[in-house]
N, C-alpha and C positions, 0 to 999 in steps of 0.2 A: 504494500500500500504506500502511496505517495505521502511524503512528510507534509504536514499542514504548515503553511507559511503565512496565513492570514489570521487576523484576530477573530476569536469566537465572539458571541454576543456579549458575554460578560467582559471580555478583554476590550471590546469595542468601547464600552463605557469609559474605561481608563484612557484609551487612546483619544477619545473626544476631549479629555482634559488636556492632554499633551498638544493636540492639534489646535486647540483654542488658545493655548498659552504661547509663550515664546521662550525657547531655550530649554535649559536643563531643570529637572525637578528631582528631589529626593523622594524616597518612599513615604516618609512622614508628610511631605507636602501633598503628595497624591492622596494619601489616606484622609487628610484634612479636607481636601476638595471633594472626595467621594462621600464623606459624611453629609455634605450639603444636599446630595441628591439621592443617596441610597443608604441602606443599612448594612452594606457589605462589611464584614469584619476586617480589621487591620491585617490579620493573618492571611485572609483570602486575597486581599489586595497585593500583598507581598508574593503570594504564589502566582498570581496572574502577571505581575511584573516579571517574574522569572520566566514564565511561559512566553511572554512577549519577547524577552531577550533571546530565548531559545529559537523562536521563530524568525529572528532577525528583524523584528519590527522596531525594537528598541536596542540601544547599546548603553553601556554604562562605564563610568570611571569611578575608581575608589577615591574617596576623599583623602587628601594628603595629610590631614590632621586627625582623622578618625577612620581607621580601616574598616569599621563596621558600617559606615555610611556610603551608599552608592548614589551617584548622580546620573540619572537616566536621561537619555537624549533620543529623540525620534530619528529612526533610520528610514522608514517608509512613510511617504506622504499619504494623506487620506485618499487622494485621487488614485494613487497606485494600489492601495488596498481595495478600493471600490472596484477598480478594473479587474483585479485578481478575483475578488469575490463574485463579480458578475460573470466572469468567464466560467468559474467553477459551477455556479448556479445553472448557467445555460448548458454546460456539459452534463451535469448530473441529472437535471430534470427534463431537458429537452433534446438530449442526444447531440448537443453541439449546434442545434438549429436555432440561430439567433432570431430568425424571422418568426418562428413559432413562439419563442419566448416573448418577443415584443408584442405579438398579436395577443397572447394570453394576458399580458399585463395591461395592454390598452383596452381590451374588451371588458376588463374588470375594474376600470378606473373612470370616474367622471372627470372630464377635463373642462376647464374654463376655456373661454375663447383665447385668452392670453396664453395659456399653457399649450393649446393646440397650435398657435402661431409659433411658439418657441420650438415645439417638436418639428414643425415644418422647416424651420431654419436649420435645426440639427440634421434632419434628413437631407436637406440640400447640401450641407457641408460634407456629408458622408457620401454623397452621390459620386460615382466614378466619372472621370472626365470622358469625353467622347472617344479619345484615343484609347483609354483603358477599356471602355465598353466594347470597342472593336476587337480587342484581344481576348475577350471572354468567350 
């Protein structure tokens, strides 16, 4: 089985804190922020930080004054994680068929006129050029 490299749902909550912030955070700082939004135990936060490090989503350095303190830094951007998660989702549930995945999502979502126009723009940007279309 392939090694998981993207955050789980619980890990994603921690990553949202990193992606919203700027720079490096200690486990204590993450735990403090997590207490504002969830009742996750400090021990669990530390376990999840370790898992995120193992997955290559975070890196860390050891504090020069206290070897028990780690300073965590983001390695993978939110956009990179979303792309990876999306691809795995499409591969797992739609056999790699992106069209089927998009159709299923769109058929089960109510879109405002603005959202519809935004999707049209995205589709236009993804559209192959005439030269590319000839080679298909």
